[in-house]
N, C-alpha and C positions, 0 to 999 in steps of 0.2 A: 663382211666376214671372210677371213682367209680360207682358201679352198681346202687347205690341209685340215682345218677344224671340222670338216664334214665327215671325216673318216669313220669316227665311232659315234656319230649322232644316230639315234635310232629312228625307225620309221615314224613312230608317234610324234617324236620331237620335231622331225623334219616337216611332217604334215602340219603341226601347230605353227611353226615358223612361216611356212608358206601361206597358211590361211591368214596369219596376222600381217602379211606383206613385209615381214622382216627379212626374208630371203626370196629370191626368184626361183621358180622351177627350172629356168634355163641355167642359172648359176649352179643349182644343185646338180643338174645333169652334167654340166661341163666338168664339175669336180669329180663326179663318178666316172666319167670317161677318162679323165686324166689318171685316176687311180687304177683303172683297168689297164691302161697303156703302160703304166709304170710298174705295176705289181704282178699282173697276170702272167707275163712271160716266164717268171721264175716259179709260178705256182701251178699253172695249167688248170685253173678252176673253170674258166669259161672257154668253150671250144668254138663258139660262134657269137659274133656281135653284130648288131644292126644300129650303128651309131647315127646314121642318117635318119632312120625311123624314130630313134629315141630323141634326137634333137627336135624333130618335127613335133613329136608328142609333147615335149617340154614347152615349145613355143605355144602350142594350143592350150596347155595348162596355164601358162602365164596370162594369155588372153582371157581365160575364164576367171582367173583371180581378179584381174583389173575390171572385168565386167560386173563384179559383185554377184550376189546371190549365193545359193547353197552350193557347197563343194562336197564331193564324196570323201570318205574318211581318209583315204590314202593319196589324196590329190597331189600329184607331182613327185611322188616317192619312187626312186629307181628300184627295180627288182629284176629278177631273172627266173626263167623256167628251166627245167631239167631236160636233158637230151635222152629221153627214153620213150615212154608212151605219152608224150607231152607235145602239144601241137599249137602252132600259131601260123595262120595262112602265109605262105611265101617263105617260111623258114625251113631249113633242112631238119630232117628227123632221121637219125642213124640208129636208133634203138640201142644206144650205148656203144657206139663206135664200131658197128658192123661195116667193114670196108666196102662191101657191095652196095651199101645204102648211103654212101657219102654224098650223093647228089639227089637223094630222095627228098622231095619237097612236100610239106603238109599243105592241105587245102582247107583246113578248118581249125577251130579252137578246141583245146581240151577245156574242161570246166575250170581248172585253176587259172589258166591264161585269160579266159573270157571274164571270169568274175573279178580277178585281181585288177584287170584293166578297167572294168566298169566301176570298180571301187576307187579308181583314180590313180593307181600305180602305173608307171611307165616301164615296159619291158625293154631291156637293153641287149639281151642275148640268152644263150643256152649254156648250161653247165654240164660238166663231164660226168659220165656214169659208166659202169661196167656193162659188158655185152648182155643184153636182155635183163639186166638188173639182178641176175641170179647169184649174187655173192655179196658179202659184206665189206668189200674193199672196192676202190675205184681205180681201174686200169683197163685198157683195151688195146687191141692191135692197131686201131686207126689213130687215136689221139695220144696214147700212152697214159702214164699214171698222173694223178693229181698229187701235189705235195700237201703235207699237213702244215698249216701256218705256224704252228708251234715248233716245228722242226721239219723242214721240207724233205729230209731224207726219209721221213715216215709217211705212211698213207693216212688220209683223212677218214677212212671208213667209207662204206657205201650202202646202198647204191647211190644215194644223193650226195656223194662226196664232194663234187664240184660246188654244189650249192652251199654246203656247210663250210667249206674252205673259204669261199668268197665272202661269206658273212663274217666268219671269225677274223679274216684278214682286213676287215674294214673296207673292202671293195664295194660292197652293197649292204644295205641294212636289212634286206629281206629277200628270200629266195624260196623257190618251190622244192618240196620234197614229195616223193611218192613212197608208199610203204606197203609191201606185201609180206615182209618178214622182219621188218625193222629198219627199212631203208631211210626213214626220217630220223629215227632215234639212234641208230648206230653211228652215223657220221656226226650227229649232234654231240654224242658222248665223246668221241675222239677229237673233236674240234673245239670243245668247250663252249658250245652254244645251246640254245633251247630249241628243241624240236617237238612238235605236237602232232599226234595221230588221234583224230577224234573218234567218237563212237561210230561204229559202222552205220552208214546212212545219213550221218550229219552233214558231210560234204559229199555231194552227189558224184557218182562215178558213171560216166556214160560210155558204154562199150557196145560196139556192133561188129558183126551181125548178131552176137549172142548178148542180149541185154542183161542176162543174169550171170554173166561170167565173173563178176567181181566178188563173189562170195566163196570162192574155192581156191585158196583161203580168202579171207576178207582183205580187199585191197583199198588203198586210201590215197588221197592227195591232201597235203597240208603244208603249214608254214615252218620255215627254219629262220630263226631270228636271234638277236643277242639278248633280248629281254622278254620276260613274260608278257609285259604290256604290249610289245610289238606283235607277238604271236596272237594275243587276244584281239588286237585291232584287225589283223589279217583274217582271223576266224570270223569276225563280225561281217565280213563281206563274202567269205567263202561258203558259209553254211546256209542251209535252207533248201526247200523243195525244188526239184527239177522234174519236169514232166517226162523226160526221156530215161530217167532212172527209176525202174519199178520198185526199188528198195529204198528210195530216198525218204527221209523223215520230213514231214510237213510242219516244221516248227523252227523257231530261232532261240538262241541262248543269249542271255545278257552277260557277255564275258566281262565287260567293264565293271559291272556290279560284283561279279565273282572275285575280282582282284581285291576288293575291299572287305570281303567277308572274313571274320575271324575263324580260326580253326580250333579254338579252345573246345575241348570235349570230344572232338572227332576221334574215332578209334582207328588207328593205323596199324595194319599188319606188316611186320618187317620180316622178309625172307632173304637171308644173305646169299642163297644159292638156288632158289626155286626147287629145293630138295635134291636135285640131281646134277647140278653143274659144278665142275671144278672152277674155283675162282682164285686168281693170282692174289697172294697175300697183300700186295701193295694196293690193289684195287679194293680188296675187302676192307682194309683199314681206313681208306679215305671215305668209303661209303658208310661204314659203321659210324664214323665221327659225324658225317653229314646228317644221318638219321636223327641224331640227338637234337637237331634244331627243331624238329617237330614237337618234341617234348618241351623245349624251351618256349614254344608258341602256345602251350597249353593242351596239346593233343595227348592222347593216351597211346603209347607205342608198345606193342607186344610182339615178340618174336614168335613166328608160327611155322608149322609145317603145312604146305599147300595141299599135299596129298597126291602129287604126281607120281605115278608108278612106273612109267616107261623111263628107261635110262636116256641120257642126253643124246647118244648116237641114234637110238631108235626115234627120238623126237625130230632130229634134224633130217633123217631119212624120210620120215612122214611128211615133213614140210616140202621137201623136193617133189615127192610124188603128188602131193596136192597141187603143186604149181604147174605140173606138166600139161593139163588140159588147156590152160590159158596160153602157155608157150607154144604148144602144138597148133593152136588155133591161129596164132600169128603167122606161122609158116604156111599154113593152108591159105590164109588170106593173100599172102604175097605170091604164092604159087598161082592163085587165080588171076593175079595181075601180071603174070608172066615172069616172076622172079623165083627161080628154083634155088633158094638159099641153102638148103640142105644137100643140094647136088653139086653144081659147079662151084658154089661158094662155101663149101663145107669147112675149108681151112680158115674161114673168118671167125670160127667159134672155138673157144678153148676146149681141150679134150675133156675136162671135168664137166663142162656144160653138155657136150655131146653124149657123155655117159648117161646122164639123166634123160636126155631126149630119147635115146635108144630104149631105155627102160620104159619110158612113158608110152612109146609106140607099141609096146607089148602088153601094157596094162589092160585089164578087162573091167567090165562093169562090176563084177564081184570084188575085184581088187579095190575099186573106188569105194564100194559100200563098206568094206572092212576098214578102210582108212577113215571113213567118216565116223565109224564106231570109235576108233581110237581118238579121233578129234573130240568126240562127244565126252570121252572120259576126261580130257583136259579141261573142257568147258565146265563139267560138273565139279572138278576139283577147285577151279578158280571161283566158281559160284559159291562153293561151300565156305570159302574165306569171307566172301562178302555177305554171308548170312549173319556175321557178327562184327564186321568191320566196314568202315567207309572207304578206306584206301588200302592198297597193297604196294609196298615199296621194296625194290630190289636193286642190285647193281644193273646198269643197262647192259654192260658187257663184262666178260670175265677176265679180260686182259688189256694191256696197254697197246697203243698203236704199233703195228708192224712196220718194218722197213719196206720201201718200194723195191721191186725187182726189175731187172732188165728184160725186155722182150714182150711187154704188154700183157703179162699174165701174173700179176702179183697175187700171192696167196695170203690168207689169214694163217694164224698159228696152227700147227699140226698137233700140239699138245698143250695142256695147261696143268701145271703142278704134276707133271708126269703122266697125266691121263690123256689118251688120244681123243682128239675132237675133229670133227669135219672142218676142213680148212675154209670152206665157203661161208658157213653160217653157224657151225657148232659151238662157237664161243660167244654166241649172242643170246641173251636172256630175253629177247624181244619177240621172236616169232610165235611163241605160244599165245600171245595176245592178238595175233592175226588169225589163229584158230578160233578165238572166242569173240572178237569184235569189241572188246572193252576199250575205252579211251585210255591213252597212255602217253606220257611225256618223258623225254630225257632232259634232265636239268643238270647243269654243271655242279659237281660235288666237290671239286678241288683238283689239285695237281699231285702227281706221283712221278718222281724223276723228271720234273719239268714238263710233263705231258698231261693232258686233261683226262679226267675220269668222270663218267656220267652216272647219275642215279635215276632209276626209272620209277615214275609215280603212276600207278594204275588205278582207275576209278571203276565204280559200278557201271554196268551198262547204262548209257545215256546220262550219266552223272558227270558230264564234262565240266560243269561249274565247280564241282568238288576238286577236280584235278587242278583247275586254274587257281582256286582259292589256296590250296596247299602250296602250289608252285610260287605264288606271289608272297605268301608268308615266308617260305624258305628264302626267297630272294631278298626280302627285307632283312632277315637275320644273318644270312650268309651271302652277301653280294659278291659277284664274281667279275664285275666290270674291270677291276684292276688287273686281272690276268691277261687282258688284251694288250698290255704293255709288251708282252713277249712277241706276239706276231707283229705288232706295230714297229718293233725295233729290228725285225729280221733284215738281213742283208739281201739286197735285190740283185 
């Protein structure tokens, strides 16, 4: 098989070919490395690679194939993890391009890296992210912006932008996303790939010294892939109980079975704007057409009001405030290790980020209690939709990809349809579901002006199988694989 033919083979297909001994894990890895060397310089999706380690892993994978016996689901499949709160021993961790941490080396695995490797995948490197992940675009002062594979002058979204760009560009079939406000779904939408955020507790989040820090708001690790099947395969090795996560669910989901389930008769609530978000008419039109596919599959689609009372600016401000304890804890940890990041290295952080850190330092316990009350109102509104519906569908984002800026501090849009929005996260219809913990995916809905548009599919709490069933049904009716001809043909 010619190396170029591997570019857009999915994780599931590669694993099948390797298991059948039709291709070698070594051959697959060499093709992935060749693509990285050829395509990444013009994309800046991966900011660290370990080709020696990847080649060694591929050789070991080949030996296992030749020895016979059972092989893990992702055996020999190349993958990447994100450069944020994501760790593999011996690899650098810069927390999204913090210059002072360029030589910071991890000594342990994050859950995604540990489980994806045990599931047979071979990690080749780390992908670009914004500083501390606190914005919906990917750019930083250390590594610079990542390009969108559909048009590299534009941003891929964030914070898992490097992961989504690498997958959309055919560099890798699978990569890690993390998601505290939409960081899996935002870049999935702008890069035309599938990103999945599971129900909270489905994929363990191990954080120390505060083991309970992952619920303010709910934070997640999950897969970014080009197909629903590939994401389901990744989830099959990522989910399940972990003794170090006090909030982990002690159960598994049969994702493969969910892909085959019909959705006829399912009740789908359609919200074009979550009541309060301005949405670019180009995005609105693409998603409105996409929603019709569910009716074609036999589902009952009804437009609804969710019942959200706060305006979109108050919502985005609430998200920032809820994120501050986890961010401040990171600085306290580094200070205990002798790194005063907010002192000597303050200029490593964008001014917008420092604004929220300074506000967070002034917050009181009473402030946090009031914010949890507001968060509860969002939860109640979403739950009221699920009292009569199985799924909630929205646009993932309210606008098309923005252009990259010079200087390491690209911003999102400042307004949509003439309405002012927060440039970091205010144009994202994603973070309310980090308030609530519901499972949610971004699925490619189509193109507008040659750029991808995402549709968000949200399920009832713990009903991950419903989201996968609907996602698979949509993919069968409205396949998007042909759109990858655009990144495949881009000039290097």
